[in-house]
PDB file of N, CA, C and O in Angstrom:
ATOM      1  N   UNK A   1     -69.747  31.021 -30.913  1.00  0.00           N
ATOM      2  CA  UNK A   1     -70.736  30.725 -31.832  1.00  0.00           C
ATOM      3  C   UNK A   1     -70.292  29.333 -32.643  1.00  0.00           C
ATOM      4  O   UNK A   1     -69.164  29.142 -33.097  1.00  0.00           O
ATOM      5  N   UNK A   2     -71.414  28.400 -32.730  1.00  0.00           N
ATOM      6  CA  UNK A   2     -71.221  27.308 -33.359  1.00  0.00           C
ATOM      7  C   UNK A   2     -70.898  27.127 -34.688  1.00  0.00           C
ATOM      8  O   UNK A   2     -71.369  27.941 -35.483  1.00  0.00           O
ATOM      9  N   UNK A   3     -70.227  26.277 -35.084  1.00  0.00           N
ATOM     10  CA  UNK A   3     -69.810  26.061 -36.541  1.00  0.00           C
ATOM     11  C   UNK A   3     -71.064  25.607 -37.262  1.00  0.00           C
ATOM     12  O   UNK A   3     -71.894  24.999 -36.587  1.00  0.00           O
ATOM     13  N   UNK A   4     -71.286  25.804 -38.427  1.00  0.00           N
ATOM     14  CA  UNK A   4     -72.577  25.358 -39.105  1.00  0.00           C
ATOM     15  C   UNK A   4     -72.344  23.917 -39.367  1.00  0.00           C
ATOM     16  O   UNK A   4     -71.224  23.413 -39.443  1.00  0.00           O
ATOM     17  N   UNK A   5     -73.565  23.230 -39.513  1.00  0.00           N
ATOM     18  CA  UNK A   5     -73.723  21.889 -39.597  1.00  0.00           C
ATOM     19  C   UNK A   5     -73.866  21.847 -41.087  1.00  0.00           C
ATOM     20  O   UNK A   5     -74.498  22.697 -41.714  1.00  0.00           O
ATOM     21  N   UNK A   6     -73.253  20.823 -41.630  1.00  0.00           N
ATOM     22  CA  UNK A   6     -73.325  20.284 -43.146  1.00  0.00           C
ATOM     23  C   UNK A   6     -73.957  18.905 -43.002  1.00  0.00           C
ATOM     24  O   UNK A   6     -73.380  18.054 -42.326  1.00  0.00           O
ATOM     25  N   UNK A   7     -75.143  18.638 -43.619  1.00  0.00           N
ATOM     26  CA  UNK A   7     -75.700  17.341 -43.815  1.00  0.00           C
ATOM     27  C   UNK A   7     -75.742  16.803 -45.011  1.00  0.00           C
ATOM     28  O   UNK A   7     -76.076  17.554 -45.927  1.00  0.00           O
ATOM     29  N   UNK A   8     -75.449  15.497 -45.303  1.00  0.00           N
ATOM     30  CA  UNK A   8     -75.668  14.997 -46.597  1.00  0.00           C
ATOM     31  C   UNK A   8     -76.963  15.208 -47.234  1.00  0.00           C
ATOM     32  O   UNK A   8     -77.946  15.206 -46.492  1.00  0.00           O
ATOM     33  N   UNK A   9     -77.113  15.372 -48.360  1.00  0.00           N
ATOM     34  CA  UNK A   9     -78.256  15.561 -49.211  1.00  0.00           C
ATOM     35  C   UNK A   9     -79.332  14.597 -48.953  1.00  0.00           C
ATOM     36  O   UNK A   9     -80.501  14.932 -48.761  1.00  0.00           O
ATOM     37  N   UNK A  10     -78.891  13.364 -48.954  1.00  0.00           N
ATOM     38  CA  UNK A  10     -79.840  12.102 -48.652  1.00  0.00           C
ATOM     39  C   UNK A  10     -80.372  12.103 -47.406  1.00  0.00           C
ATOM     40  O   UNK A  10     -81.450  11.525 -47.267  1.00  0.00           O
ATOM     41  N   UNK A  11     -79.764  12.722 -46.283  1.00  0.00           N
ATOM     42  CA  UNK A  11     -80.220  12.749 -45.121  1.00  0.00           C
ATOM     43  C   UNK A  11     -81.261  13.952 -44.914  1.00  0.00           C
ATOM     44  O   UNK A  11     -82.209  13.774 -44.149  1.00  0.00           O
ATOM     45  N   UNK A  12     -81.125  14.994 -45.484  1.00  0.00           N
ATOM     46  CA  UNK A  12     -81.979  16.036 -45.586  1.00  0.00           C
ATOM     47  C   UNK A  12     -83.222  15.468 -46.405  1.00  0.00           C
ATOM     48  O   UNK A  12     -84.305  15.628 -45.843  1.00  0.00           O
ATOM     49  N   UNK A  13     -83.239  14.921 -47.464  1.00  0.00           N
ATOM     50  CA  UNK A  13     -84.255  14.434 -48.343  1.00  0.00           C
ATOM     51  C   UNK A  13     -85.049  13.237 -47.409  1.00  0.00           C
ATOM     52  O   UNK A  13     -86.266  13.075 -47.500  1.00  0.00           O
ATOM     53  N   UNK A  14     -84.376  12.604 -46.701  1.00  0.00           N
ATOM     54  CA  UNK A  14     -84.993  11.625 -45.805  1.00  0.00           C
ATOM     55  C   UNK A  14     -85.736  12.174 -44.637  1.00  0.00           C
ATOM     56  O   UNK A  14     -86.756  11.657 -44.181  1.00  0.00           O
ATOM     57  N   UNK A  15     -85.182  13.227 -44.190  1.00  0.00           N
ATOM     58  CA  UNK A  15     -85.888  13.992 -43.178  1.00  0.00           C
ATOM     59  C   UNK A  15     -87.202  14.500 -43.650  1.00  0.00           C
ATOM     60  O   UNK A  15     -88.260  14.223 -43.085  1.00  0.00           O
ATOM     61  N   UNK A  16     -87.078  15.413 -44.931  1.00  0.00           N
ATOM     62  CA  UNK A  16     -88.133  15.802 -45.574  1.00  0.00           C
ATOM     63  C   UNK A  16     -89.329  14.805 -45.707  1.00  0.00           C
ATOM     64  O   UNK A  16     -90.482  15.146 -45.441  1.00  0.00           O
ATOM     65  N   UNK A  17     -88.997  13.586 -46.123  1.00  0.00           N
ATOM     66  CA  UNK A  17     -89.902  12.543 -46.283  1.00  0.00           C
ATOM     67  C   UNK A  17     -90.621  12.157 -45.040  1.00  0.00           C
ATOM     68  O   UNK A  17     -91.819  11.875 -45.083  1.00  0.00           O
ATOM     69  N   UNK A  18     -89.820  12.130 -43.741  1.00  0.00           N
ATOM     70  CA  UNK A  18     -90.484  11.941 -42.704  1.00  0.00           C
ATOM     71  C   UNK A  18     -91.277  12.916 -42.342  1.00  0.00           C
ATOM     72  O   UNK A  18     -92.265  12.537 -41.714  1.00  0.00           O
ATOM     73  N   UNK A  19     -91.168  14.258 -42.556  1.00  0.00           N
ATOM     74  CA  UNK A  19     -91.860  15.386 -42.102  1.00  0.00           C
ATOM     75  C   UNK A  19     -93.293  15.291 -42.830  1.00  0.00           C
ATOM     76  O   UNK A  19     -94.386  15.424 -42.279  1.00  0.00           O
ATOM     77  N   UNK A  20     -93.048  15.032 -44.182  1.00  0.00           N
ATOM     78  CA  UNK A  20     -94.427  14.908 -45.063  1.00  0.00           C
ATOM     79  C   UNK A  20     -95.249  13.926 -44.499  1.00  0.00           C
ATOM     80  O   UNK A  20     -96.414  14.152 -44.173  1.00  0.00           O
ATOM     81  N   UNK A  21     -94.606  12.678 -44.352  1.00  0.00           N
ATOM     82  CA  UNK A  21     -95.546  11.588 -43.893  1.00  0.00           C
ATOM     83  C   UNK A  21     -96.164  11.950 -42.539  1.00  0.00           C
ATOM     84  O   UNK A  21     -97.368  11.776 -42.346  1.00  0.00           O
ATOM     85  N   UNK A  22     -95.355  12.450 -41.604  1.00  0.00           N
ATOM     86  CA  UNK A  22     -95.937  12.909 -40.230  1.00  0.00           C
ATOM     87  C   UNK A  22     -97.031  13.829 -40.524  1.00  0.00           C
ATOM     88  O   UNK A  22     -98.108  13.628 -39.964  1.00  0.00           O
ATOM     89  N   UNK A  23     -96.895  14.849 -41.358  1.00  0.00           N
ATOM     90  CA  UNK A  23     -97.973  15.707 -41.727  1.00  0.00           C
ATOM     91  C   UNK A  23     -99.203  15.007 -42.210  1.00  0.00           C
ATOM     92  O   UNK A  23    -100.321  15.347 -41.824  1.00  0.00           O
ATOM     93  N   UNK A  24     -99.004  14.057 -43.029  1.00  0.00           N
ATOM     94  CA  UNK A  24    -100.207  13.437 -43.713  1.00  0.00           C
ATOM     95  C   UNK A  24    -100.920  12.593 -42.631  1.00  0.00           C
ATOM     96  O   UNK A  24    -102.142  12.443 -42.648  1.00  0.00           O
ATOM     97  N   UNK A  25    -100.176  12.088 -41.758  1.00  0.00           N
ATOM     98  CA  UNK A  25    -100.631  11.049 -40.676  1.00  0.00           C
ATOM     99  C   UNK A  25    -101.616  12.153 -39.748  1.00  0.00           C
ATOM    100  O   UNK A  25    -102.776  11.907 -39.418  1.00  0.00           O
ATOM    101  N   UNK A  26    -101.004  13.182 -39.479  1.00  0.00           N
ATOM    102  CA  UNK A  26    -101.602  13.968 -38.367  1.00  0.00           C
ATOM    103  C   UNK A  26    -102.967  14.716 -39.072  1.00  0.00           C
ATOM    104  O   UNK A  26    -103.838  15.304 -38.432  1.00  0.00           O
ATOM    105  N   UNK A  27    -102.934  14.557 -40.433  1.00  0.00           N
ATOM    106  CA  UNK A  27    -104.132  15.281 -41.116  1.00  0.00           C
ATOM    107  C   UNK A  27    -105.185  14.219 -41.397  1.00  0.00           C
ATOM    108  O   UNK A  27    -106.342  14.534 -41.677  1.00  0.00           O
ATOM    109  N   UNK A  28    -104.777  12.968 -41.321  1.00  0.00           N
ATOM    110  CA  UNK A  28    -105.971  11.939 -41.493  1.00  0.00           C
ATOM    111  C   UNK A  28    -106.865  11.802 -40.645  1.00  0.00           C
ATOM    112  O   UNK A  28    -106.536  11.789 -39.459  1.00  0.00           O
ATOM    113  N   UNK A  29    -108.232  11.664 -41.016  1.00  0.00           N
ATOM    114  CA  UNK A  29    -109.272  11.482 -40.046  1.00  0.00           C
ATOM    115  C   UNK A  29    -109.052  10.036 -39.418  1.00  0.00           C
ATOM    116  O   UNK A  29    -108.615   8.995 -39.909  1.00  0.00           O
ATOM    117  N   UNK A  30    -109.513  10.359 -38.161  1.00  0.00           N
ATOM    118  CA  UNK A  30    -109.628   8.854 -37.273  1.00  0.00           C
ATOM    119  C   UNK A  30    -110.201   7.952 -37.972  1.00  0.00           C
ATOM    120  O   UNK A  30    -111.229   8.187 -38.608  1.00  0.00           O
ATOM    121  N   UNK A  31    -109.524   6.617 -37.948  1.00  0.00           N
ATOM    122  CA  UNK A  31    -110.449   5.487 -38.644  1.00  0.00           C
ATOM    123  C   UNK A  31    -110.259   5.565 -40.211  1.00  0.00           C
ATOM    124  O   UNK A  31    -111.028   4.903 -40.907  1.00  0.00           O
ATOM    125  N   UNK A  32    -109.347   6.282 -40.763  1.00  0.00           N
ATOM    126  CA  UNK A  32    -109.258   6.142 -42.330  1.00  0.00           C
ATOM    127  C   UNK A  32    -108.361   5.305 -42.816  1.00  0.00           C
ATOM    128  O   UNK A  32    -108.051   5.429 -44.001  1.00  0.00           O
ATOM    129  N   UNK A  33    -107.882   4.495 -42.185  1.00  0.00           N
ATOM    130  CA  UNK A  33    -106.903   3.464 -42.534  1.00  0.00           C
ATOM    131  C   UNK A  33    -105.462   4.187 -42.736  1.00  0.00           C
ATOM    132  O   UNK A  33    -105.080   4.445 -43.878  1.00  0.00           O
ATOM    133  N   UNK A  34    -104.800   4.457 -41.785  1.00  0.00           N
ATOM    134  CA  UNK A  34    -103.685   5.141 -41.644  1.00  0.00           C
ATOM    135  C   UNK A  34    -102.351   4.166 -41.611  1.00  0.00           C
ATOM    136  O   UNK A  34    -101.223   4.654 -41.686  1.00  0.00           O
ATOM    137  N   UNK A  35    -102.554   2.903 -41.506  1.00  0.00           N
ATOM    138  CA  UNK A  35    -101.677   1.695 -41.420  1.00  0.00           C
ATOM    139  C   UNK A  35    -100.386   1.967 -42.211  1.00  0.00           C
ATOM    140  O   UNK A  35     -99.236   1.948 -41.774  1.00  0.00           O
ATOM    141  N   UNK A  36    -100.794   2.216 -43.427  1.00  0.00           N
ATOM    142  CA  UNK A  36     -99.625   2.405 -44.388  1.00  0.00           C
ATOM    143  C   UNK A  36     -98.742   3.611 -43.999  1.00  0.00           C
ATOM    144  O   UNK A  36     -97.517   3.505 -44.073  1.00  0.00           O
ATOM    145  N   UNK A  37     -99.295   4.687 -43.611  1.00  0.00           N
ATOM    146  CA  UNK A  37     -98.566   5.959 -43.350  1.00  0.00           C
ATOM    147  C   UNK A  37     -97.835   5.757 -41.833  1.00  0.00           C
ATOM    148  O   UNK A  37     -96.773   6.331 -41.595  1.00  0.00           O
ATOM    149  N   UNK A  38     -98.445   4.957 -40.903  1.00  0.00           N
ATOM    150  CA  UNK A  38     -97.739   4.607 -39.817  1.00  0.00           C
ATOM    151  C   UNK A  38     -96.618   3.764 -40.069  1.00  0.00           C
ATOM    152  O   UNK A  38     -95.583   3.897 -39.416  1.00  0.00           O
ATOM    153  N   UNK A  39     -96.751   2.845 -41.028  1.00  0.00           N
ATOM    154  CA  UNK A  39     -95.435   1.826 -41.259  1.00  0.00           C
ATOM    155  C   UNK A  39     -94.448   2.622 -42.054  1.00  0.00           C
ATOM    156  O   UNK A  39     -93.264   2.298 -41.958  1.00  0.00           O
ATOM    157  N   UNK A  40     -94.812   3.708 -42.893  1.00  0.00           N
ATOM    158  CA  UNK A  40     -93.832   4.206 -43.647  1.00  0.00           C
ATOM    159  C   UNK A  40     -93.108   5.296 -42.660  1.00  0.00           C
ATOM    160  O   UNK A  40     -91.918   5.576 -42.800  1.00  0.00           O
ATOM    161  N   UNK A  41     -93.954   5.898 -41.626  1.00  0.00           N
ATOM    162  CA  UNK A  41     -93.155   6.580 -40.642  1.00  0.00           C
ATOM    163  C   UNK A  41     -92.213   5.830 -39.725  1.00  0.00           C
ATOM    164  O   UNK A  41     -91.116   6.280 -39.393  1.00  0.00           O
ATOM    165  N   UNK A  42     -92.636   4.806 -39.380  1.00  0.00           N
ATOM    166  CA  UNK A  42     -91.683   3.820 -38.640  1.00  0.00           C
ATOM    167  C   UNK A  42     -90.370   3.516 -39.450  1.00  0.00           C
ATOM    168  O   UNK A  42     -89.230   3.574 -38.988  1.00  0.00           O
ATOM    169  N   UNK A  43     -90.698   3.203 -40.652  1.00  0.00           N
ATOM    170  CA  UNK A  43     -89.482   2.938 -41.564  1.00  0.00           C
ATOM    171  C   UNK A  43     -88.593   4.176 -41.841  1.00  0.00           C
ATOM    172  O   UNK A  43     -87.390   4.029 -42.053  1.00  0.00           O
ATOM    173  N   UNK A  44     -89.120   5.266 -41.839  1.00  0.00           N
ATOM    174  CA  UNK A  44     -88.364   6.195 -42.182  1.00  0.00           C
ATOM    175  C   UNK A  44     -87.600   6.708 -40.808  1.00  0.00           C
ATOM    176  O   UNK A  44     -86.519   7.294 -40.879  1.00  0.00           O
ATOM    177  N   UNK A  45     -88.177   6.469 -39.706  1.00  0.00           N
ATOM    178  CA  UNK A  45     -87.656   6.797 -38.300  1.00  0.00           C
ATOM    179  C   UNK A  45     -86.402   5.979 -38.289  1.00  0.00           C
ATOM    180  O   UNK A  45     -85.308   6.460 -37.992  1.00  0.00           O
ATOM    181  N   UNK A  46     -86.587   4.777 -38.609  1.00  0.00           N
ATOM    182  CA  UNK A  46     -85.663   3.823 -38.334  1.00  0.00           C
ATOM    183  C   UNK A  46     -84.407   4.195 -39.249  1.00  0.00           C
ATOM    184  O   UNK A  46     -83.292   4.309 -38.740  1.00  0.00           O
ATOM    185  N   UNK A  47     -84.598   4.358 -40.454  1.00  0.00           N
ATOM    186  CA  UNK A  47     -83.501   4.849 -41.396  1.00  0.00           C
ATOM    187  C   UNK A  47     -82.751   6.173 -41.007  1.00  0.00           C
ATOM    188  O   UNK A  47     -81.559   6.363 -41.249  1.00  0.00           O
ATOM    189  N   UNK A  48     -83.560   7.047 -40.393  1.00  0.00           N
ATOM    190  CA  UNK A  48     -83.107   8.289 -40.065  1.00  0.00           C
ATOM    191  C   UNK A  48     -82.082   8.071 -39.050  1.00  0.00           C
ATOM    192  O   UNK A  48     -80.971   8.600 -39.076  1.00  0.00           O
ATOM    193  N   UNK A  49     -82.551   7.181 -38.057  1.00  0.00           N
ATOM    194  CA  UNK A  49     -81.794   6.955 -36.686  1.00  0.00           C
ATOM    195  C   UNK A  49     -80.308   6.179 -37.099  1.00  0.00           C
ATOM    196  O   UNK A  49     -79.260   6.474 -36.524  1.00  0.00           O
ATOM    197  N   UNK A  50     -80.374   5.341 -37.978  1.00  0.00           N
ATOM    198  CA  UNK A  50     -79.408   4.556 -38.299  1.00  0.00           C
ATOM    199  C   UNK A  50     -78.524   5.050 -39.626  1.00  0.00           C
ATOM    200  O   UNK A  50     -77.668   4.347 -40.163  1.00  0.00           O
ATOM    201  N   UNK A  51     -78.896   6.395 -40.051  1.00  0.00           N
ATOM    202  CA  UNK A  51     -77.973   6.894 -41.024  1.00  0.00           C
ATOM    203  C   UNK A  51     -76.616   7.017 -40.622  1.00  0.00           C
ATOM    204  O   UNK A  51     -76.343   7.341 -39.467  1.00  0.00           O
ATOM    205  N   UNK A  52     -75.724   6.781 -41.492  1.00  0.00           N
ATOM    206  CA  UNK A  52     -74.232   6.825 -41.168  1.00  0.00           C
ATOM    207  C   UNK A  52     -73.806   8.165 -40.592  1.00  0.00           C
ATOM    208  O   UNK A  52     -72.911   8.229 -39.749  1.00  0.00           O
ATOM    209  N   UNK A  53     -74.393   9.143 -41.011  1.00  0.00           N
ATOM    210  CA  UNK A  53     -74.048  10.546 -40.578  1.00  0.00           C
ATOM    211  C   UNK A  53     -74.080  10.585 -39.002  1.00  0.00           C
ATOM    212  O   UNK A  53     -73.274  11.326 -38.440  1.00  0.00           O
ATOM    213  N   UNK A  54     -74.915   9.873 -38.292  1.00  0.00           N
ATOM    214  CA  UNK A  54     -75.191   9.920 -37.020  1.00  0.00           C
ATOM    215  C   UNK A  54     -73.910   8.759 -36.153  1.00  0.00           C
ATOM    216  O   UNK A  54     -74.119   8.331 -35.018  1.00  0.00           O
ATOM    217  N   UNK A  55     -72.922   8.492 -36.783  1.00  0.00           N
ATOM    218  CA  UNK A  55     -71.975   7.464 -36.293  1.00  0.00           C
ATOM    219  C   UNK A  55     -71.428   7.818 -34.991  1.00  0.00           C
ATOM    220  O   UNK A  55     -71.220   6.991 -34.103  1.00  0.00           O
ATOM    221  N   UNK A  56     -71.185   9.150 -34.893  1.00  0.00           N
ATOM    222  CA  UNK A  56     -70.611   9.574 -33.488  1.00  0.00           C
ATOM    223  C   UNK A  56     -71.613   9.993 -32.553  1.00  0.00           C
ATOM    224  O   UNK A  56     -72.475  10.773 -32.960  1.00  0.00           O
ATOM    225  N   UNK A  57     -71.640   9.532 -31.161  1.00  0.00           N
ATOM    226  CA  UNK A  57     -72.683   9.784 -30.325  1.00  0.00           C
ATOM    227  C   UNK A  57     -73.289  11.212 -30.110  1.00  0.00           C
ATOM    228  O   UNK A  57     -74.470  11.457 -29.865  1.00  0.00           O
ATOM    229  N   UNK A  58     -72.218  12.150 -30.253  1.00  0.00           N
ATOM    230  CA  UNK A  58     -72.643  13.490 -30.099  1.00  0.00           C
ATOM    231  C   UNK A  58     -73.377  14.097 -31.306  1.00  0.00           C
ATOM    232  O   UNK A  58     -74.028  15.139 -31.225  1.00  0.00           O
ATOM    233  N   UNK A  59     -73.240  13.432 -32.343  1.00  0.00           N
ATOM    234  CA  UNK A  59     -73.856  13.970 -33.760  1.00  0.00           C
ATOM    235  C   UNK A  59     -75.295  14.170 -33.498  1.00  0.00           C
ATOM    236  O   UNK A  59     -75.835  15.259 -33.685  1.00  0.00           O
ATOM    237  N   UNK A  60     -75.988  13.013 -33.018  1.00  0.00           N
ATOM    238  CA  UNK A  60     -77.397  12.990 -32.947  1.00  0.00           C
ATOM    239  C   UNK A  60     -77.883  14.136 -31.988  1.00  0.00           C
ATOM    240  O   UNK A  60     -78.611  15.047 -32.381  1.00  0.00           O
ATOM    241  N   UNK A  61     -77.402  14.011 -30.641  1.00  0.00           N
ATOM    242  CA  UNK A  61     -77.743  15.081 -29.799  1.00  0.00           C
ATOM    243  C   UNK A  61     -77.689  16.623 -30.278  1.00  0.00           C
ATOM    244  O   UNK A  61     -78.501  17.483 -29.937  1.00  0.00           O
ATOM    245  N   UNK A  62     -76.726  16.786 -31.020  1.00  0.00           N
ATOM    246  CA  UNK A  62     -76.458  18.293 -31.480  1.00  0.00           C
ATOM    247  C   UNK A  62     -76.910  18.585 -32.787  1.00  0.00           C
ATOM    248  O   UNK A  62     -77.114  19.763 -33.079  1.00  0.00           O
ATOM    249  N   UNK A  63     -77.093  17.717 -33.595  1.00  0.00           N
ATOM    250  CA  UNK A  63     -77.539  17.857 -35.041  1.00  0.00           C
ATOM    251  C   UNK A  63     -78.852  17.760 -35.319  1.00  0.00           C
ATOM    252  O   UNK A  63     -79.183  18.189 -36.424  1.00  0.00           O
ATOM    253  N   UNK A  64     -79.845  17.234 -34.502  1.00  0.00           N
ATOM    254  CA  UNK A  64     -81.085  16.936 -34.894  1.00  0.00           C
ATOM    255  C   UNK A  64     -81.876  18.082 -35.061  1.00  0.00           C
ATOM    256  O   UNK A  64     -82.687  18.066 -35.987  1.00  0.00           O
ATOM    257  N   UNK A  65     -81.773  19.368 -34.130  1.00  0.00           N
ATOM    258  CA  UNK A  65     -82.368  20.414 -34.475  1.00  0.00           C
ATOM    259  C   UNK A  65     -82.071  21.076 -35.807  1.00  0.00           C
ATOM    260  O   UNK A  65     -82.924  21.481 -36.597  1.00  0.00           O
ATOM    261  N   UNK A  66     -80.748  21.135 -35.959  1.00  0.00           N
ATOM    262  CA  UNK A  66     -80.242  21.804 -37.343  1.00  0.00           C
ATOM    263  C   UNK A  66     -80.505  21.003 -38.450  1.00  0.00           C
ATOM    264  O   UNK A  66     -80.538  21.575 -39.539  1.00  0.00           O
ATOM    265  N   UNK A  67     -80.738  19.571 -38.398  1.00  0.00           N
ATOM    266  CA  UNK A  67     -81.450  18.996 -39.474  1.00  0.00           C
ATOM    267  C   UNK A  67     -82.689  19.257 -39.953  1.00  0.00           C
ATOM    268  O   UNK A  67     -82.977  19.316 -41.149  1.00  0.00           O
ATOM    269  N   UNK A  68     -83.596  19.451 -38.833  1.00  0.00           N
ATOM    270  CA  UNK A  68     -85.033  20.041 -39.157  1.00  0.00           C
ATOM    271  C   UNK A  68     -84.896  21.363 -39.892  1.00  0.00           C
ATOM    272  O   UNK A  68     -85.555  21.554 -40.914  1.00  0.00           O
ATOM    273  N   UNK A  69     -84.067  22.281 -39.414  1.00  0.00           N
ATOM    274  CA  UNK A  69     -83.992  23.429 -40.138  1.00  0.00           C
ATOM    275  C   UNK A  69     -83.390  23.466 -41.464  1.00  0.00           C
ATOM    276  O   UNK A  69     -83.706  24.260 -42.351  1.00  0.00           O
ATOM    277  N   UNK A  70     -82.340  22.389 -41.555  1.00  0.00           N
ATOM    278  CA  UNK A  70     -81.860  22.347 -43.000  1.00  0.00           C
ATOM    279  C   UNK A  70     -82.843  21.792 -43.955  1.00  0.00           C
ATOM    280  O   UNK A  70     -82.928  22.282 -45.081  1.00  0.00           O
ATOM    281  N   UNK A  71     -83.677  20.695 -43.547  1.00  0.00           N
ATOM    282  CA  UNK A  71     -84.732  20.238 -44.286  1.00  0.00           C
ATOM    283  C   UNK A  71     -85.844  21.313 -44.516  1.00  0.00           C
ATOM    284  O   UNK A  71     -86.457  21.363 -45.583  1.00  0.00           O
ATOM    285  N   UNK A  72     -86.074  22.135 -43.522  1.00  0.00           N
ATOM    286  CA  UNK A  72     -87.112  23.149 -43.892  1.00  0.00           C
ATOM    287  C   UNK A  72     -86.673  24.350 -44.841  1.00  0.00           C
ATOM    288  O   UNK A  72     -87.437  24.979 -45.572  1.00  0.00           O
ATOM    289  N   UNK A  73     -85.317  24.551 -44.699  1.00  0.00           N
ATOM    290  CA  UNK A  73     -84.786  25.631 -45.711  1.00  0.00           C
ATOM    291  C   UNK A  73     -84.732  25.047 -46.998  1.00  0.00           C
ATOM    292  O   UNK A  73     -85.082  25.745 -47.949  1.00  0.00           O
ATOM    293  N   UNK A  74     -84.318  23.782 -47.209  1.00  0.00           N
ATOM    294  CA  UNK A  74     -84.199  23.174 -48.637  1.00  0.00           C
ATOM    295  C   UNK A  74     -85.568  23.243 -49.183  1.00  0.00           C
ATOM    296  O   UNK A  74     -85.765  23.740 -50.292  1.00  0.00           O
ATOM    297  N   UNK A  75     -86.623  22.719 -48.381  1.00  0.00           N
ATOM    298  CA  UNK A  75     -87.931  22.822 -48.845  1.00  0.00           C
ATOM    299  C   UNK A  75     -88.518  24.083 -49.354  1.00  0.00           C
ATOM    300  O   UNK A  75     -89.211  24.095 -50.371  1.00  0.00           O
ATOM    301  N   UNK A  76     -88.243  25.179 -48.640  1.00  0.00           N
ATOM    302  CA  UNK A  76     -88.525  26.633 -48.770  1.00  0.00           C
ATOM    303  C   UNK A  76     -87.859  26.995 -50.206  1.00  0.00           C
ATOM    304  O   UNK A  76     -88.496  27.524 -51.117  1.00  0.00           O
ATOM    305  N   UNK A  77     -86.527  26.647 -50.277  1.00  0.00           N
ATOM    306  CA  UNK A  77     -85.715  27.141 -51.430  1.00  0.00           C
ATOM    307  C   UNK A  77     -86.263  26.514 -52.727  1.00  0.00           C
ATOM    308  O   UNK A  77     -86.227  27.172 -53.766  1.00  0.00           O
ATOM    309  N   UNK A  78     -86.789  25.222 -52.706  1.00  0.00           N
ATOM    310  CA  UNK A  78     -87.329  24.636 -53.809  1.00  0.00           C
ATOM    311  C   UNK A  78     -88.547  25.222 -54.135  1.00  0.00           C
ATOM    312  O   UNK A  78     -88.796  25.361 -55.332  1.00  0.00           O
ATOM    313  N   UNK A  79     -89.394  25.612 -53.267  1.00  0.00           N
ATOM    314  CA  UNK A  79     -90.657  26.250 -53.419  1.00  0.00           C
ATOM    315  C   UNK A  79     -90.597  27.537 -54.195  1.00  0.00           C
ATOM    316  O   UNK A  79     -91.323  27.823 -55.146  1.00  0.00           O
ATOM    317  N   UNK A  80     -89.457  28.423 -53.571  1.00  0.00           N
ATOM    318  CA  UNK A  80     -89.174  29.590 -54.273  1.00  0.00           C
ATOM    319  C   UNK A  80     -88.603  29.526 -55.646  1.00  0.00           C
ATOM    320  O   UNK A  80     -88.889  30.412 -56.451  1.00  0.00           O
ATOM    321  N   UNK A  81     -87.814  28.542 -55.973  1.00  0.00           N
ATOM    322  CA  UNK A  81     -87.403  28.374 -57.251  1.00  0.00           C
ATOM    323  C   UNK A  81     -88.479  27.917 -58.169  1.00  0.00           C
ATOM    324  O   UNK A  81     -88.345  28.130 -59.374  1.00  0.00           O
ATOM    325  N   UNK A  82     -89.469  27.348 -57.741  1.00  0.00           N
ATOM    326  CA  UNK A  82     -90.522  26.652 -58.773  1.00  0.00           C
ATOM    327  C   UNK A  82     -91.513  27.907 -58.766  1.00  0.00           C
ATOM    328  O   UNK A  82     -92.487  27.841 -59.517  1.00  0.00           O
ATOM    329  N   UNK A  83     -91.374  28.815 -58.137  1.00  0.00           N
ATOM    330  CA  UNK A  83     -92.338  30.106 -58.142  1.00  0.00           C
ATOM    331  C   UNK A  83     -92.041  31.130 -59.370  1.00  0.00           C
ATOM    332  O   UNK A  83     -92.707  32.158 -59.492  1.00  0.00           O
TER     333      UNK A  83
END
């Protein structure tokens, strides 16, 4: 069994922002001026990829799926707390 991954809170927040921007871009109708969303997604992607957490080569390959899960679980926990 693999040890659990622990991600910095800023990395989880950054990935949640990326997911939200991606979802907004996916929902935008064609020709609706998505330039700002595309630029934001590119900026967030660059920031995600260059985050200090990924300093070791193996961290990116093994941690990206776990980061997605951590971001999703964090978002779900916030929704339950707000309810």
